[in-house]
C-alpha positions, 0 to 999 in steps of 0.5 A, spaced: 862 137 311 864 144 313 859 147 317 857 154 319 858 155 326 854 162 326 848 158 322 848 152 326 848 155 332 842 160 330 838 153 328 840 150 335 838 156 339 831 157 335 829 150 335 830 149 344 827 156 344 821 153 341 822 148 346 823 152 352 816 156 350 812 149 348 807 148 354 809 140 353 815 140 349 818 133 345 825 130 345 831 133 342 830 129 336 824 132 334 825 138 328 818 138 327 813 144 327 808 144 333 802 142 327 806 136 325 807 134 333 800 135 334 798 130 329 803 125 332 801 127 339 807 125 343 806 129 349 802 124 353 805 124 360 806 116 359 809 117 354 814 122 356 816 118 362 816 112 358 822 115 355 825 118 361 825 110 363 828 108 357 834 113 357 836 111 365 832 115 370 829 110 375 821 110 377 823 113 384 827 118 381 822 120 376 817 120 383 821 126 386 821 130 380 816 136 378 812 133 372 815 138 367 822 137 368 820 129 366 816 132 360 821 136 358 827 131 359 831 132 352 837 127 353 839 120 351 841 118 358 842 119 366 849 121 367 847 123 374 846 115 376 853 114 373 857 120 376 858 118 382 856 124 385 860 126 392 857 130 398 859 136 398 861 136 390 861 142 386 857 140 379 856 143 373 851 141 368 853 142 361 846 145 357 842 144 363 835 144 360 829 144 364 833 142 370 832 134 371 839 133 372 841 139 376 835 136 381 837 130 381 845 132 383 842 137 388 839 131 392 846 128 392 851 134 393 847 135 399 846 143 403 854 144 403 855 142 395 852 146 390 850 144 383 851 149 377 847 149 371 849 153 364 845 153 358 846 158 352 837 160 353 835 165 358 828 161 356 831 154 358 834 157 365 827 160 367 824 154 366 829 150 370 828 155 375 821 154 376 822 146 376 828 147 381 823 152 386 818 146 385 823 141 387 826 145 394 833 145 391 836 151 394 844 148 392 842 150 386 844 156 381 844 158 374 849 161 369 847 163 362 853 161 357 855 157 351 859 150 352 865 153 348 866 159 353 864 156 360 862 162 365 866 158 371 872 160 373 879 155 373 879 149 377 872 150 380 868 144 379 869 137 382 865 134 376 862 136 370 856 132 367 852 133 360 846 130 357 846 129 349 848 137 348 856 137 346 854 134 339 850 140 338 856 144 339 860 145 332 867 145 336 867 139 340 874 140 342 873 146 345 868 145 349 872 139 352 878 143 353 874 149 357 871 142 361 878 141 363 880 148 365 874 149 369 875 141 373 879 141 380 885 137 379 882 130 380 875 133 377 871 128 374 867 128 367 861 124 366 857 125 359 852 122 355 851 124 348 850 121 341 856 118 336 854 116 329 855 109 327 852 108 320 848 115 318 845 117 312 850 123 309 844 126 306 841 127 313 847 129 317 848 135 312 841 137 313 842 143 318 835 142 321 839 135 323 843 139 328 838 141 332 835 134 332 842 131 335 844 128 329 848 133 324 853 134 330 854 128 332 862 125 330 864 118 330 866 115 337 873 114 337 873 121 334 868 124 340 873 120 345 879 122 342 877 129 343 876 128 351 883 126 351 886 131 347 883 136 352 887 133 358 882 128 361 885 121 362 882 114 364 877 116 359 872 110 358 865 108 355 862 105 361 855 104 357 852 105 351 845 103 347 845 103 340 839 105 335 837 102 329 835 106 322 828 104 323 828 106 330 831 113 328 826 114 322 820 113 327 823 117 332 824 123 327 817 122 325 814 128 319 821 132 321 824 128 315 819 132 311 824 137 312 828 134 306 827 134 299 822 129 296 828 125 292 833 126 298 828 124 303 826 117 299 834 115 299 834 117 306 829 113 308 831 107 304 838 107 308 835 108 314 831 101 313 837 098 312 842 100 316 843 097 323 845 101 327 846 108 325 847 111 332 849 110 339 848 114 345 854 113 349 856 114 357 863 117 357 867 118 364 874 121 364 878 124 370 882 131 370 889 130 373 892 136 373 898 135 379 905 135 378 909 130 381 
């Protein structure tokens, strides 16, 4: 399906701006209006902590984080845990959100290292700054910008991380080319993201599903191919977690009300019988730039 890039970005920005303004945000997979979310009551601290643990954060990590950073975890994994961050690294987090991965990375790079949180929304950066200040991380800076045009210089970053963000971008190839540009020779990439396996076409064509990490998701081989084409080598999936149609239907909840009644019925029937429909993959790559 051809998409209007401008419209996609408008929908995504509106959704995440709303999440940034909420006192207790929900996950990226929720496109419900606040009234719907209140009926579902998904925002209890125990449920948010359970979600964070389910996507890879340890109890020890969560205990060291500001509660708002945990409550505002929109990701689908814990890229910091798999990234092999080194002391003194310069780390760039694409789509840093409320700052959970920025804070964890800041602890690993040490006082001489630096973590750059990049987000397309000033509201989210403001929220992240509060969490970073509460965590006492003084080796962090934030930059406003989009993944397709990263506000970072050529060959300036040792490691790029991202957590369930690149699937939101209409042009993923451009995102990975930018990632390769800003990486130093020998720089690394570690991203956690969503790829599709057997997704109902009607759900993928719903513009609102872009903000819920579905509409913009692409097949795994296409995703890995975009990373390789950008210049990264040694591209590998190091971990994965599949999601059944029934699980996704439960996560989407009343946000399915966005669909026409007949279309919704068809989508729900497909989700009930499709297994799996999505996969959260953790991918690493290496930026080799040196000549012989």
